C-alpha positions as CSV (number, residue, x, y, z in Angstrom):
1,M,29.1,20.7,-5.3
2,N,28.7,24.0,-7.3
3,S,27.9,22.3,-10.5
4,A,24.1,23.1,-12.2
5,L,23.9,19.2,-12.5
6,L,23.5,18.6,-9.1
7,A,22.2,22.0,-8.0
8,L,18.5,21.1,-7.0
9,F,19.9,17.5,-5.8
10,I,22.0,19.3,-2.9
11,R,19.1,22.0,-2.5
12,S,16.1,18.9,-1.7
13,L,19.0,17.1,0.2
14,R,19.7,19.5,2.6
15,E,15.7,20.4,2.1
16,D,14.7,16.7,3.6
17,A,17.9,16.5,5.8
18,R,15.7,19.3,7.6
19,S,12.4,19.0,7.7
20,R,10.5,18.4,10.5
21,A,8.9,15.1,9.0
22,T,11.9,13.5,8.8
23,Y,12.9,14.3,12.5
24,W,9.6,12.3,13.0
25,A,9.9,9.6,11.0
26,R,13.4,9.0,12.6
27,A,11.9,8.8,16.3
28,G,8.8,7.3,14.7
29,L,10.9,3.8,13.4
30,G,12.7,3.9,16.3
31,C,10.3,3.4,18.4
32,F,8.5,0.9,16.0
33,L,12.1,-1.4,16.4
34,L,12.4,-1.1,20.1
35,L,8.2,-1.9,19.8
36,V,8.7,-5.0,17.8
37,M,11.6,-5.9,19.9
38,A,10.6,-5.8,23.5
39,I,7.7,-7.9,21.8
40,F,10.7,-10.9,21.1
41,V,13.4,-9.9,23.7
42,L,10.6,-10.2,26.9
43,P,9.0,-13.9,26.1
44,A,12.5,-15.0,24.6
45,R,12.9,-18.0,26.4
46,G,9.7,-19.3,25.0
47,I,10.6,-19.2,21.8
48,N,13.1,-20.8,19.6
49,A,15.1,-18.7,17.4
50,P,13.7,-15.1,18.8
51,G,16.3,-13.5,16.9
52,R,15.4,-14.6,13.4
53,I,11.6,-14.3,13.6
54,F,12.3,-10.5,15.3
55,F,14.2,-10.0,12.1
56,S,11.7,-11.3,10.3
57,V,9.2,-9.2,11.0
58,V,10.8,-6.1,10.6
59,M,11.6,-7.4,7.1
60,G,8.6,-8.1,6.3
61,F,6.9,-4.4,7.5
62,Q,10.1,-3.4,5.3
63,I,8.6,-4.6,2.6
64,V,5.2,-3.2,2.7
65,A,6.1,0.4,4.1
66,I,8.5,0.6,0.8
67,S,5.7,-0.5,-1.5
68,L,3.3,2.0,0.0
69,M,6.0,4.7,0.1
70,G,6.4,4.4,-3.3
71,L,2.6,4.7,-3.7
72,S,2.9,8.2,-2.4
73,Y,6.5,9.4,-1.7
74,F,8.2,8.5,-5.2
75,S,5.3,8.5,-7.4
76,S,4.8,12.5,-6.6
77,A,8.1,13.4,-7.8
78,I,7.2,14.6,-11.1
79,A,3.8,14.6,-10.9
80,E,3.0,16.9,-8.1
81,E,4.8,19.4,-9.7
82,K,2.8,18.7,-13.0
83,E,-0.5,19.1,-10.4
84,E,0.7,22.1,-9.2
85,Q,1.6,23.7,-12.5
86,T,4.7,24.7,-11.1
87,L,7.1,22.7,-13.6
88,G,7.4,25.2,-16.0
89,L,8.8,27.7,-13.9
90,L,11.1,24.8,-12.6
91,R,12.1,24.4,-16.4
92,M,12.5,28.4,-17.0
93,T,15.6,28.0,-14.6
94,G,17.3,26.6,-17.3
95,L,17.6,23.4,-15.1
96,S,18.2,20.2,-17.8
97,P,16.0,16.9,-17.5
98,L,18.3,15.0,-15.7
99,S,19.2,17.9,-13.2
100,I,15.6,17.6,-12.2
101,L,15.2,13.8,-12.2
102,L,18.2,13.7,-10.0
103,G,16.8,16.8,-8.1
104,K,13.3,15.0,-8.0
105,S,13.9,11.7,-7.4
106,T,17.8,10.5,-6.9
107,S,17.2,12.7,-3.6
108,R,14.5,11.0,-2.5
109,L,16.0,8.0,-3.1
110,C,19.0,8.7,-0.4
111,G,16.6,9.7,2.1
112,A,15.0,6.3,1.6
113,L,18.3,4.6,1.8
114,L,19.6,6.5,4.6
115,M,16.2,5.6,7.3
116,L,17.2,2.2,5.8
117,A,20.9,2.0,6.8
118,A,19.5,3.9,10.2
119,Q,17.8,0.9,10.9
120,F,21.2,-1.2,10.4
121,P,22.3,-0.6,14.0
122,F,19.1,-1.7,15.5
123,T,18.4,-4.8,14.4
124,I,22.1,-6.3,14.8
125,I,20.6,-7.7,18.1
126,A,18.8,-9.9,16.1
127,V,22.1,-11.7,15.7
128,T,22.6,-12.0,19.6
129,L,19.0,-13.3,20.2
130,G,20.2,-16.1,17.8
131,G,19.0,-17.7,14.8
132,I,20.4,-15.4,12.5
133,S,24.1,-14.4,11.1
134,L,25.4,-11.0,10.5
135,G,25.5,-12.3,7.0
136,Q,22.2,-13.1,6.9
137,V,21.2,-9.2,7.9
138,V,23.7,-7.7,5.3
139,A,22.0,-10.2,2.6
140,A,18.5,-9.2,3.8
141,Y,19.8,-5.1,3.8
142,C,21.1,-5.6,0.1
143,A,17.9,-7.1,-0.8
144,I,15.7,-4.3,0.5
145,G,18.3,-1.8,-0.7
146,A,17.6,-2.6,-4.9
147,F,14.1,-3.3,-4.0
148,I,14.0,0.3,-3.3
149,F,16.2,1.5,-6.3
150,L,14.0,-0.3,-8.1
151,L,10.8,1.2,-7.1
152,C,11.7,4.7,-6.9
153,N,12.7,5.1,-10.1
154,L,10.2,2.9,-11.7
155,A,8.1,5.7,-10.1
156,L,10.0,8.1,-11.6
157,L,9.1,6.4,-14.4
158,G,5.1,6.4,-13.7
159,S,5.5,10.6,-13.0
160,V,7.2,11.2,-15.6
161,L,4.6,9.2,-17.9
162,G,1.4,9.7,-15.7
163,R,-0.5,13.7,-15.6
164,S,-0.7,13.4,-11.8
165,T,0.5,11.4,-8.9
166,A,-2.4,8.9,-9.1
167,Q,-1.7,7.9,-12.3
168,A,1.9,7.4,-11.8
169,A,0.7,5.2,-8.2
170,A,-1.4,3.1,-10.5
171,F,1.6,2.9,-13.0
172,C,3.5,1.5,-9.9
173,V,0.4,-1.2,-8.9
174,I,0.1,-2.6,-12.5
175,V,4.0,-3.1,-13.1
176,I,4.5,-4.3,-9.6
177,G,1.5,-6.5,-9.5
178,L,2.7,-8.0,-13.2
179,I,6.5,-8.8,-11.4
180,L,4.8,-10.7,-8.4
181,G,1.9,-12.2,-9.9
182,A,3.5,-13.6,-13.0
183,A,5.0,-16.5,-11.0
184,P,1.9,-17.5,-10.1
185,L,0.1,-17.1,-12.7
186,L,3.0,-19.3,-14.8
187,N,2.4,-22.2,-12.4
188,G,-1.1,-21.5,-12.7
189,L,-0.8,-22.5,-15.8
190,E,1.1,-25.7,-15.0
191,W,-1.1,-26.8,-13.3
192,L,-3.6,-27.0,-15.9
193,A,-0.9,-28.0,-18.6
194,V,-2.1,-31.4,-19.8
195,N,0.0,-33.5,-21.9
196,G,3.5,-32.5,-21.6
197,F,2.5,-28.6,-22.5
198,N,5.0,-27.9,-19.9
199,R,7.8,-29.8,-21.1
200,H,7.8,-27.7,-24.1
201,L,7.4,-24.0,-22.9
202,S,8.9,-24.8,-19.4
203,L,6.8,-22.7,-17.6
204,D,7.8,-23.6,-14.1
205,R,11.7,-22.6,-14.9
206,V,10.2,-19.2,-16.6
207,A,8.2,-19.2,-13.3
208,N,11.0,-19.3,-11.1
209,V,13.2,-16.9,-12.9
210,I,11.0,-14.4,-12.8
211,W,10.2,-15.3,-8.2
212,S,13.8,-15.7,-7.9
213,A,13.8,-11.8,-9.0
214,T,11.3,-10.5,-6.3
215,P,12.4,-9.6,-2.9
216,I,9.9,-11.8,-0.9
217,A,11.5,-14.8,-2.7
218,R,15.0,-13.1,-1.7
219,L,14.0,-13.1,1.6
220,T,12.9,-16.3,2.1
221,E,16.2,-17.6,1.1
222,V,17.9,-15.5,3.3
223,L,16.3,-16.0,6.4
224,E,16.2,-19.6,6.0
225,T,18.4,-21.4,8.4
226,G,21.9,-22.2,7.6
227,Y,21.7,-19.7,4.7
228,H,25.4,-19.6,3.8
229,G,25.3,-17.7,0.4
230,G,26.5,-14.3,-0.9
231,A,25.4,-10.5,0.6
232,V,24.2,-10.1,-3.3
233,G,22.3,-12.2,-4.9
234,W,20.5,-12.5,-8.5
235,Q,17.8,-10.2,-7.6
236,A,19.7,-7.5,-6.2
237,V,21.5,-7.5,-9.4
238,I,18.0,-7.7,-11.7
239,N,16.3,-5.2,-9.5
240,V,19.2,-2.4,-9.7
241,A,19.7,-3.1,-13.7
242,F,15.6,-2.4,-14.2
243,G,16.1,0.4,-12.2
244,V,18.5,2.1,-14.2
245,G,16.6,1.2,-16.7
246,C,13.6,2.6,-15.7
247,F,15.6,6.3,-14.8
248,L,17.0,5.9,-18.4
249,L,13.7,5.7,-19.6
250,A,12.2,8.6,-17.9
251,W,15.4,10.5,-19.2
252,A,14.8,9.5,-22.6
253,V,10.5,10.3,-22.4
254,F,11.1,13.8,-20.2
255,Q,10.6,16.0,-23.0
256,R,7.8,14.2,-24.3
257,F,5.7,14.0,-21.8
258,C,6.9,16.9,-19.8
259,E,6.4,19.5,-22.1
260,R,3.4,21.1,-21.3
261,E,1.6,22.3,-18.1
262,I,-1.6,20.7,-17.4
263,E,-4.4,23.4,-18.5
264,G,-6.2,23.4,-15.7
265,P,-8.4,21.8,-12.8
266,G,-11.0,21.4,-16.1
267,A,-8.5,19.7,-18.5
268,A,-9.2,15.9,-17.3
269,T,-12.8,17.0,-18.0
270,R,-12.1,18.1,-21.2
271,A,-10.0,15.5,-22.0
272,V,-12.2,12.7,-20.9
273,A,-14.9,15.2,-23.1
274,S,-12.5,15.5,-25.9
275,V,-12.9,14.9,-30.1
276,M,-10.6,12.3,-31.3
277,V,-10.0,12.0,-34.9
278,N,-9.3,9.3,-36.8
279,S,-7.1,7.8,-39.5
280,M,-10.1,8.4,-42.0
281,G,-10.6,12.2,-40.9
282,V,-14.1,11.7,-39.4
283,R,-14.4,13.2,-35.9
284,L,-15.6,10.6,-33.3
285,R,-16.7,11.4,-29.6
286,G,-15.0,10.3,-26.9
287,P,-16.7,8.9,-24.2
288,R,-19.0,11.3,-22.7
289,V,-19.6,11.8,-18.4
290,P,-23.0,11.2,-18.1
291,R,-25.5,14.3,-16.5
292,P,-24.6,14.5,-12.6
293,W,-26.8,12.4,-9.9
294,R,-29.0,14.2,-7.8
295,D,-26.0,14.0,-5.1
296,A,-23.3,15.7,-7.6
297,L,-20.6,15.9,-4.9
298,A,-20.8,11.9,-4.9
299,W,-20.9,11.9,-8.5
300,K,-17.9,14.2,-9.4
301,D,-15.4,12.0,-7.2
302,F,-16.8,9.2,-8.8
303,Y,-16.3,10.0,-12.0
304,F,-13.1,12.5,-11.3
305,L,-11.1,10.7,-8.7
306,W,-11.9,7.3,-8.9
307,G,-12.0,6.7,-12.4
308,G,-15.9,6.3,-13.0
309,R,-17.3,3.2,-15.2
310,V,-14.4,2.5,-16.5
311,G,-12.7,2.3,-12.7
312,F,-15.8,0.8,-11.6
313,I,-15.3,-1.8,-14.1
314,I,-11.9,-3.0,-13.5
315,R,-12.8,-3.4,-10.0
316,T,-15.7,-5.4,-10.8
317,L,-13.2,-7.8,-13.7
318,A,-9.9,-7.5,-10.8
319,Y,-12.1,-8.8,-7.9
320,G,-14.8,-10.4,-9.3
321,G,-12.2,-12.7,-11.0
322,A,-10.5,-13.4,-8.1
323,L,-14.2,-14.3,-6.5
324,A,-14.8,-16.4,-9.5
325,F,-11.8,-18.5,-9.4
326,D,-12.1,-19.5,-5.5
327,G,-15.7,-20.3,-6.6
328,W,-14.8,-22.4,-9.1
329,G,-12.3,-24.0,-6.9
330,V,-14.5,-24.5,-4.2
331,A,-17.2,-26.0,-6.3
332,T,-14.8,-28.3,-8.2
333,Q,-11.8,-29.2,-5.3
334,G,-14.4,-28.4,-1.9
335,T,-13.0,-27.8,1.2
336,A,-9.1,-28.3,0.4
337,F,-8.9,-25.9,-1.9
338,A,-11.2,-23.2,0.1
339,T,-8.9,-24.0,3.1
340,Y,-5.5,-22.9,0.7
341,S,-6.7,-20.3,-1.4
342,F,-8.3,-18.3,2.2
343,G,-5.0,-18.7,3.4
344,V,-2.3,-18.4,1.3
345,Q,-3.4,-18.0,-2.4
346,S,-6.0,-15.3,-4.0
347,F,-7.7,-14.2,-0.6
348,P,-4.3,-12.2,1.0
349,L,-3.4,-11.1,-2.5
350,M,-6.8,-9.8,-3.1
351,S,-7.6,-8.4,0.4
352,L,-4.2,-6.7,0.3
353,A,-5.0,-4.9,-3.0
354,F,-8.4,-3.7,-2.2
355,S,-6.9,-2.6,1.7
356,I,-4.4,-0.5,-0.6
357,D,-6.7,0.8,-3.3
358,L,-9.1,2.1,0.1
359,S,-5.9,3.6,1.4
360,V,-5.4,5.4,-1.5
361,M,-9.1,6.3,-2.1
362,A,-9.2,7.6,1.6
363,A,-5.4,9.9,1.2
364,R,-6.8,11.6,-1.5
365,V,-10.6,12.1,-1.0
366,F,-9.6,15.9,1.1
367,R,-6.1,16.1,0.2
368,T,-7.4,16.7,-4.1
369,E,-9.5,19.7,-2.6
370,L,-7.1,21.1,-0.5
371,R,-4.3,20.8,-3.2
372,D,-6.6,22.8,-5.7
373,Q,-7.9,25.1,-2.9
374,T,-11.4,24.1,-4.1
375,F,-12.7,23.0,-0.3
376,S,-13.7,26.5,0.1
377,T,-15.7,27.0,-2.9
378,L,-17.6,23.6,-1.6
379,A,-18.1,24.8,1.9
380,M,-20.0,27.7,0.1
381,L,-22.7,25.0,-0.8
382,P,-26.7,24.9,1.3
383,C,-25.0,22.2,3.6
384,G,-22.9,21.8,6.3
385,V,-19.4,20.2,6.2
386,R,-20.6,17.3,7.7
387,D,-22.6,16.5,5.5
388,I,-19.9,17.3,2.5
389,V,-18.4,15.0,4.4
390,H,-20.8,12.3,3.6
391,R,-21.8,12.9,0.4
392,K,-17.4,12.6,-0.4
393,V,-17.3,9.7,2.0
394,W,-20.4,7.9,-0.6
395,G,-18.8,8.7,-4.0
396,C,-15.7,6.7,-2.0
397,F,-18.4,3.7,-1.2
398,L,-19.3,3.6,-4.4
399,A,-16.3,3.0,-6.1
400,A,-15.4,1.1,-3.8
401,A,-18.0,-1.1,-3.7
402,P,-16.8,-4.6,-6.1
403,G,-13.9,-5.2,-3.4
404,A,-16.3,-5.4,-0.8
405,F,-18.9,-7.1,-2.3
406,C,-15.9,-9.9,-3.5
407,S,-13.9,-9.9,-0.4
408,L,-16.9,-10.9,1.7
409,G,-17.8,-13.1,-0.8
410,I,-14.9,-14.9,-0.2
411,Q,-14.8,-14.8,3.3
412,I,-18.6,-16.1,3.0
413,L,-17.2,-18.7,0.9
414,F,-14.4,-19.8,3.5
415,L,-16.7,-20.0,6.3
416,A,-19.2,-21.8,4.6
417,F,-17.4,-24.5,2.7
418,V,-14.5,-25.2,5.7
419,P,-16.1,-28.1,8.2
420,D,-16.7,-26.8,11.8
421,S,-14.8,-28.6,14.5
422,T,-14.9,-27.6,18.4
423,L,-11.1,-26.2,20.0
424,S,-9.3,-28.3,21.8
425,G,-9.9,-28.2,25.8
426,T,-13.2,-25.8,25.2
427,N,-16.6,-25.8,23.4
428,M,-15.6,-23.3,21.2
429,S,-16.5,-23.7,17.5
430,T,-13.9,-23.0,15.1
431,H,-17.1,-20.9,12.9
432,T,-17.4,-18.5,15.4
433,I,-14.2,-17.6,16.2
434,W,-12.9,-17.3,12.3
435,G,-16.3,-15.5,12.1
436,I,-15.2,-13.0,14.9
437,Q,-11.9,-12.3,13.3
438,V,-13.4,-11.2,9.6
439,A,-15.6,-8.4,11.6
440,T,-12.6,-7.6,13.2
441,S,-10.9,-7.4,10.4
442,W,-13.3,-5.0,8.8
443,L,-13.5,-2.8,11.6
444,G,-10.0,-2.7,11.9
445,R,-10.0,-1.2,8.2
446,V,-12.6,1.2,8.9
447,F,-9.9,2.4,11.6
448,V,-7.3,2.4,8.9
449,I,-8.7,4.5,6.2
450,V,-10.3,6.8,8.6
451,L,-7.1,7.4,10.6
452,I,-5.4,8.1,7.2
453,A,-8.2,10.7,6.2
454,W,-7.3,12.7,8.8
455,L,-3.8,12.5,8.2
456,S,-4.2,13.8,4.5
457,L,-5.5,17.0,6.4
458,Y,-2.3,17.4,7.9
459,M,0.7,16.3,5.7
460,K,0.9,17.1,2.2
461,R,2.9,13.4,1.0
462,G,3.0,10.8,2.8
463,A,-0.1,10.1,4.3
464,L,-0.7,6.5,3.3
465,P,2.0,4.8,4.3
466,A,2.0,7.0,7.9
467,G,-1.3,6.2,8.2
468,W,-0.8,2.4,8.0
469,F,2.4,2.4,10.6
470,L,0.8,4.3,13.1
471,S,-2.1,1.8,12.8
472,F,0.3,-1.1,13.1
473,V,1.9,0.5,16.0
474,A,-1.8,1.3,18.1
475,S,-3.2,-2.0,17.4
476,T,0.0,-4.1,18.5
477,L,-0.3,-1.6,22.0
478,V,-3.9,-2.0,23.0
479,S,-3.3,-6.5,21.7
480,I,-0.8,-6.6,24.5
481,I,-2.7,-4.4,26.7
482,A,-5.7,-6.0,26.5
483,M,-3.9,-9.4,26.0
484,L,-2.2,-8.8,29.7
485,I,-5.4,-7.6,31.2
486,L,-7.5,-11.0,30.1
487,T,-5.1,-13.4,30.8
488,A,-4.9,-11.8,34.6
489,T,-8.8,-11.9,34.4
490,S,-9.5,-15.1,33.3
491,F,-6.8,-17.3,35.5
492,A,-8.3,-14.8,38.9
493,F,-12.0,-15.7,37.8
494,M,-11.6,-18.6,35.0
495,R,-8.6,-20.9,35.6
496,G,-6.9,-19.7,33.1
497,S,-9.5,-20.6,30.6
498,P,-8.7,-18.8,27.0
499,V,-12.6,-17.7,26.1
500,L,-12.1,-14.7,27.7
501,I,-9.1,-14.1,25.8
502,V,-10.2,-15.3,22.4
503,Y,-13.9,-13.5,22.2
504,G,-12.7,-10.6,24.6
505,L,-9.1,-9.8,22.3
506,P,-10.8,-9.3,19.4
507,A,-14.0,-7.1,21.4
508,I,-11.9,-4.7,23.1
509,T,-9.6,-3.9,19.8
510,A,-12.9,-3.6,17.6
511,I,-14.3,-0.8,20.6
512,V,-10.9,0.4,20.9
513,G,-10.5,1.5,17.0
514,L,-14.1,2.3,16.7
515,F,-13.8,5.2,19.3
516,V,-10.9,6.8,18.0
517,S,-12.2,6.7,14.3
518,W,-14.9,8.7,16.1
519,I,-13.2,10.6,17.6
520,L,-10.8,11.5,14.0
521,Y,-14.1,11.5,12.6
522,V,-15.0,14.4,15.3
523,Q,-11.3,16.5,14.4
524,G,-11.2,15.9,11.0
525,V,-14.1,17.8,10.9
526,Q,-13.4,20.6,12.3
527,R,-10.1,20.8,11.2
528,L,-12.0,21.5,8.0
529,Q,-13.9,23.8,8.8
530,S,-10.9,25.7,9.8
531,L,-9.5,24.8,7.1
532,A,-12.3,26.6,4.8
533,G,-12.3,29.2,6.3
534,E,-8.1,30.2,5.7
535,E,-8.7,29.2,2.0
């Protein structure tokens, strides 16, 4: 225990175990499990296999929460030392690269695995509810644990390679996106193949092998009725092996990418405008940042936080490609393709990617200024703090415009090409119901963004997963309360008609979300005013 190799590792474990945030995370996790349990236990008489449904919801939430944790908590292991310019001080202590990696990353992995293990006794109740066996529960936890191991070490590699937490998170998103998107892409190529093309390349077999190594495929297999396989599957072996490879690669390149500190806040700007020398010795100027706009603060965030023109082009190509694919499919195949794409194929993936993109922006829009201690300087501008907030939000909106436009375009395609009908037993139009759900989803996205931005004013890291978790809990509670009120009102005045519930539930949820968002906005401005005076 006194080994120099494990000194930083042990110290980090102790700090995480005694941290106030750890206790809050445990309390929040316990409340979430109790909430989900109550949702499925109370009406268990009318649900087939409530235990399996309850456990599936918890595991699905785990996948999303762990992925978001990788974008913030795991990705900042080494990158935060680079951003705060303390990595050199850490190296001066004589710690080896392996010791630093164990202390900064593996300690966080242990904390995440312990948090996962703490959920096991609570989810065992799924066995007593029915529909799932103890072997399935153990196999699902093995799959999730292997995925945590992979994501932590992948984020560690990105944190070593990248100059900032944002670059490390982007590296994780790209790699995980390639892993999850490889199988659907190969299946799409097989679908387009003709004249025996797929028999020669065996794209379907390659796609099946890649997809079987994902936690989604493993959980789908484990949670099927009648599963009698082992606790450790192919996915766990591949994820652990890939994670070990990422850790070893991070150890190998640590000296190369962590030898020098970032020179300062202007280093990124100078790197973009630096002079490059090619093999012929001719000095070629790199891409210059254009002159500031009239709104210089929005210009600064657009170019130095959200990627500028390059980031805008990448987002346009990525989101626009999904919109073009759906438009082509609807034009050639019509209604069937629109329904399949909106419910199963491209839109859910693009919606998730867009939500994560917005959440990352919300988590960084003020946190970057507070970390670099530059918000007090911004507060000296001849405008109020509220005006500064509006200008920074405008810069985020410009960067996120391609995703918003393409997401709205796909939703309009769906509403335009899916045939309208009347809900059985009522005179409600399905187009109206879908339109209400689309509007509610956008309002809910606004609430999540405001909540994450507000949490970033109080949390050094972890605002993104905490915001998603709290928004899920809050929306669930509001939906349950609104459902009870609307059901009682419907039976009292409309003889059990579902019209009030279908129209009223989304409206109440949206109104409550907007009201809470306004409260968080006002309180956040006050918080920024106090922070500007403290710096």
